[in-house]
N, C-alpha and C positions, 0 to 999 in steps of 0.2 A: 228223232228222239226227243223226248221231253223230260225235263227235270224240274226241281223245285227251287224257287228263289224267295227269299223273305220279302215281305211287303209291309209297309206301315201306312194304314189309312187314317190314323189319328195318333196322338201322342201317348195313348194309354200304355203301350208296352214299356215306355220309359219309366213309369212308376209302378207297374204291375210286377215286373221282373227285376231282379238284382242288377242284371246287365241286359239291356235290350240289343237285339241284333240290328245292324244297320240295314236299311232297305237295299235290296238287290244282292244280298249274299246268297251263295249256294247254301241249301239247307237239307237237313235230314231230320228224321223224327227225333233222334237224340235221347231216346228212353234209356240207352245204355249208361247215361250219366248217373242214373239212380240205382244201378244194379247192386251196389254195395251199401245201400242205405235202407232204412225202414220208412217207406212212404207214409205210413200212418203217423210217424213222428215229425214229419215235415210241417213247418209253419210258415206263414207269411209269404214272402216272395219265392222261397224255395218250393213251397207247396203249389204256388201258382205256376211255376216253371214245370213241375212234375205234371200237374193236371192238364195244362193246355199250352205248352210251348214247344215249338220246333227249334232246333239248334242251328244257328247260323255258323257256318264253318270258319269264316274269316275272324270274327270277333269272339266266338263261343258264347254269344249272347242269344237270347230267346226271342221268338216272334210268335204272336198269336196266330197269324195267318201266313200262308205261303201261296205263291202263285205258280201255276203250271206254265212253263216257258219252253220254247224251242231251244235245243242245245245241240252242240256238235259232239262227235266222238272225242275230240280234244278237250272240250269242256268237261266231259264225263271223266276222262283220265285225270285231268287236273283236280277235279273234285275228290276222286279216290286218293290221289297223292296227298292233297292237303289234309283230308281226314286222317289218313294213316299217320302223318306227322303229328297231328293233334292228339291222336290216341297214344302215341309214345310219350310226347311231351307233357300231356295233361291228365291222361286217364290210366296210366300204369301199364300200357302194353309192353311186353318184355323186349320186343325188337320190331324192326320194320316189316319183317316177313309176316309175323303174326298180325301186326297192325294192318298191313296191306290186305290180308284175307278178310279181316273184320270190316275194314273200310269198304271193300268190294261188296260184301254182303249188305252193309247198311245203305250204300248208294243204290244197289239193285232194288232194295225194298222201297226206297224213295222213288225210284223210277217206276215201280209197280203202282204207285199211287197216282200216276200221271195218265190214266186212261181217259180222262175227261178232256174236252177241248182246251186249247191254249187260252190263257188268261183266266181260267177257272181258279177260284180261290179254294184253299183247303184248310180246314181247322181240325185239331186233334183234341180228344178228351181221353185222359188216362184214368184208370181206376185199378184198384187191387182187389182181386177176388181169389180166395183160397190161396193166398200167398203169391199169386202170379199177377204180373202187370198186364192189363188188357188195354189196347188202344182202339178207339173208335174214331173214324175219320168222316168228316162231313164236307161236302163240296157246295160252294156257293157260286151260282151261275149268274153272269151279268144279264141284265134285261136285254132283250133282243134289240139289235140295232144301235147299241151305244157301248162305248168302253167305259167301265166304271171309274169314277174319280173319287167317289166318297163311299163310305161304309154303307150308307143307306140307299145306294143305287142298286142293290141286289134284291132280286125278287124271289128266287127259288133256292131252297136249301134241300139237299139230298142227304139222307142218312140220319135224319131226325127221328128219334125214338120217343113217342108220346108217353111211354111207360117209364122213362127215365126221370128221376126227380129233378126239379128245377134247381138252379143255383143262382144266387144273386151276389153281386160284388159291388160294394160301395166305393166306386172309383174316386168320388169327390172326397169321401172320408179318408181314403188311403193317401190321396195327394196331400191333404191337410196334415196328416201325421208325419209325412216325409219332410215337410218344411220345418217342423219344430226342432 
Protein backbone atom coordinates (compact mmCIF):
# COMPACT_ATOMS: atom_id res chain seq x y z
CA UNK A 1 0.00 0.00 0.00
CA UNK A 2 1.16 3.51 -0.76
CA UNK A 3 0.10 6.85 0.72
CA UNK A 4 1.18 10.50 0.56
CA UNK A 5 3.67 12.30 2.79
CA UNK A 6 4.59 15.95 2.67
CA UNK A 7 8.01 16.87 1.38
CA UNK A 8 9.89 20.16 1.36
CA UNK A 9 12.56 20.54 -1.31
CA UNK A 10 13.17 24.21 -0.56
CA UNK A 11 11.89 26.78 1.97
CA UNK A 12 9.25 28.29 -0.36
CA UNK A 13 6.28 26.66 1.43
CA UNK A 14 7.20 28.56 4.58
CA UNK A 15 6.38 31.88 2.96
CA UNK A 16 3.85 30.82 0.30
CA UNK A 17 1.37 29.36 2.82
CA UNK A 18 0.04 30.78 6.07
CA UNK A 19 1.22 27.60 7.75
CA UNK A 20 3.61 25.21 6.03
CA UNK A 21 3.35 21.50 6.69
CA UNK A 22 6.38 19.89 8.23
CA UNK A 23 8.24 17.42 5.99
CA UNK A 24 7.12 13.82 6.45
CA UNK A 25 3.52 14.38 7.58
CA UNK A 26 0.77 12.16 6.20
CA UNK A 27 -1.13 14.22 3.65
CA UNK A 28 -4.44 14.44 1.82
CA UNK A 29 -5.66 16.79 -0.87
CA UNK A 30 -7.48 18.89 1.73
CA UNK A 31 -9.81 20.68 -0.70
CA UNK A 32 -12.56 20.19 1.88
CA UNK A 33 -11.03 23.06 3.86
CA UNK A 34 -12.47 25.46 1.29
CA UNK A 35 -15.99 23.97 0.95
CA UNK A 36 -17.64 26.81 2.83
CA UNK A 37 -15.77 29.69 1.20
CA UNK A 38 -15.77 31.50 -2.10
CA UNK A 39 -12.45 30.57 -3.74
CA UNK A 40 -12.71 33.62 -6.03
CA UNK A 41 -12.52 35.89 -2.97
CA UNK A 42 -9.41 34.23 -1.53
CA UNK A 43 -6.26 36.31 -1.61
CA UNK A 44 -2.61 35.95 -0.73
CA UNK A 45 -1.59 32.89 1.21
CA UNK A 46 -5.15 31.52 1.45
CA UNK A 47 -5.37 31.66 -2.34
CA UNK A 48 -2.03 29.87 -2.63
CA UNK A 49 -3.26 27.14 -0.28
CA UNK A 50 -6.42 26.71 -2.33
CA UNK A 51 -4.67 26.66 -5.68
CA UNK A 52 -1.77 24.37 -4.91
CA UNK A 53 -1.49 22.99 -1.39
CA UNK A 54 -1.86 19.52 0.05
CA UNK A 55 -2.96 19.34 3.69
CA UNK A 56 -0.49 17.88 6.20
CA UNK A 57 -2.51 16.07 8.87
CA UNK A 58 -0.30 16.61 11.91
CA UNK A 59 0.12 20.37 11.59
CA UNK A 60 -2.84 21.23 9.31
CA UNK A 61 -0.23 23.09 7.28
CA UNK A 62 0.09 23.09 3.51
CA UNK A 63 2.70 21.53 1.24
CA UNK A 64 3.23 22.21 -2.45
CA UNK A 65 4.47 18.68 -3.06
CA UNK A 66 3.80 15.28 -1.59
CA UNK A 67 5.76 12.10 -2.05
CA UNK A 68 4.36 8.64 -2.68
CA UNK A 69 5.65 6.34 0.06
CA UNK A 70 5.10 2.77 1.20
CA UNK A 71 2.69 2.48 4.13
CA UNK A 72 1.27 -0.26 6.31
CA UNK A 73 -2.39 -0.92 7.08
CA UNK A 74 -1.68 0.46 10.57
CA UNK A 75 -0.31 3.68 9.02
CA UNK A 76 -3.48 4.03 6.98
CA UNK A 77 -5.70 3.41 10.01
CA UNK A 78 -3.74 6.00 12.01
CA UNK A 79 -4.12 8.46 9.15
CA UNK A 80 -7.91 7.99 9.05
CA UNK A 81 -8.15 8.36 12.82
CA UNK A 82 -6.02 11.51 12.88
CA UNK A 83 -7.98 13.11 10.06
CA UNK A 84 -11.30 12.23 11.72
CA UNK A 85 -10.17 13.93 14.93
CA UNK A 86 -9.05 16.99 12.94
CA UNK A 87 -12.40 17.13 11.12
CA UNK A 88 -14.25 17.28 14.45
CA UNK A 89 -11.87 19.68 16.18
CA UNK A 90 -11.14 22.09 13.32
CA UNK A 91 -13.61 21.65 10.46
CA UNK A 92 -17.02 21.36 12.10
CA UNK A 93 -17.78 17.66 11.71
CA UNK A 94 -20.76 16.90 14.00
CA UNK A 95 -19.30 13.75 15.56
CA UNK A 96 -16.62 11.09 15.19
CA UNK A 97 -18.89 8.75 13.21
CA UNK A 98 -19.50 11.33 10.48
CA UNK A 99 -15.88 12.47 10.64
CA UNK A 100 -14.65 8.88 10.37
CA UNK A 101 -16.67 8.28 7.20
CA UNK A 102 -15.40 11.54 5.66
CA UNK A 103 -11.82 10.79 6.69
CA UNK A 104 -12.02 7.31 5.19
CA UNK A 105 -13.21 8.80 1.90
CA UNK A 106 -10.47 11.46 1.88
CA UNK A 107 -7.72 8.93 2.67
CA UNK A 108 -9.05 6.56 0.00
CA UNK A 109 -8.84 9.42 -2.50
CA UNK A 110 -5.25 10.17 -1.43
CA UNK A 111 -4.44 6.48 -1.80
CA UNK A 112 -5.90 6.51 -5.34
CA UNK A 113 -3.31 9.15 -6.27
CA UNK A 114 -0.51 6.70 -5.46
CA UNK A 115 -0.55 4.60 -8.64
CA UNK A 116 2.93 5.85 -9.61
CA UNK A 117 6.15 4.29 -8.23
CA UNK A 118 7.38 5.02 -4.73
CA UNK A 119 9.26 8.35 -4.37
CA UNK A 120 7.25 9.99 -7.17
CA UNK A 121 6.29 13.54 -6.25
CA UNK A 122 2.75 14.81 -6.79
CA UNK A 123 1.54 18.39 -7.18
CA UNK A 124 -2.04 19.68 -7.22
CA UNK A 125 -3.65 22.58 -9.06
CA UNK A 126 -7.19 23.64 -8.09
CA UNK A 127 -9.56 25.80 -10.06
CA UNK A 128 -13.23 26.70 -9.85
CA UNK A 129 -15.35 26.04 -12.90
CA UNK A 130 -19.12 26.60 -12.94
CA UNK A 131 -19.08 26.86 -9.16
CA UNK A 132 -17.32 23.52 -8.64
CA UNK A 133 -13.76 22.90 -7.45
CA UNK A 134 -11.66 20.91 -9.91
CA UNK A 135 -8.33 19.35 -9.00
CA UNK A 136 -5.60 18.43 -11.46
CA UNK A 137 -2.69 16.32 -10.26
CA UNK A 138 0.76 16.16 -11.80
CA UNK A 139 3.44 13.64 -11.05
CA UNK A 140 7.14 14.39 -11.11
CA UNK A 141 9.39 11.42 -11.65
CA UNK A 142 13.02 11.25 -10.50
CA UNK A 143 15.68 10.91 -13.12
CA UNK A 144 16.60 7.33 -13.68
CA UNK A 145 19.21 5.90 -11.34
CA UNK A 146 19.17 8.57 -8.64
CA UNK A 147 17.09 9.58 -5.69
CA UNK A 148 16.18 13.24 -5.96
CA UNK A 149 17.62 15.57 -3.39
CA UNK A 150 16.77 18.87 -5.02
CA UNK A 151 13.80 20.31 -6.84
CA UNK A 152 15.73 20.57 -10.10
CA UNK A 153 16.75 16.91 -10.22
CA UNK A 154 13.40 16.00 -11.78
CA UNK A 155 13.18 15.43 -15.48
CA UNK A 156 9.70 14.28 -16.38
CA UNK A 157 6.34 15.82 -15.52
CA UNK A 158 3.09 13.99 -16.22
CA UNK A 159 -0.26 15.70 -16.38
CA UNK A 160 1.02 18.96 -17.86
CA UNK A 161 -1.61 20.63 -20.03
CA UNK A 162 -0.14 22.93 -22.66
CA UNK A 163 -3.50 24.68 -23.04
CA UNK A 164 -3.55 25.75 -19.40
CA UNK A 165 -2.58 29.37 -18.82
CA UNK A 166 0.77 29.90 -17.18
CA UNK A 167 1.04 31.28 -13.69
CA UNK A 168 3.92 33.14 -12.19
CA UNK A 169 4.66 33.76 -8.55
CA UNK A 170 7.17 36.34 -7.36
CA UNK A 171 8.62 34.35 -4.43
CA UNK A 172 11.34 36.90 -3.73
CA UNK A 173 8.81 39.71 -3.67
CA UNK A 174 6.54 37.72 -1.36
CA UNK A 175 9.41 37.01 0.99
CA UNK A 176 10.30 40.70 1.11
CA UNK A 177 6.72 41.70 1.96
CA UNK A 178 6.63 39.16 4.80
CA UNK A 179 9.67 40.69 6.48
CA UNK A 180 8.20 44.19 6.69
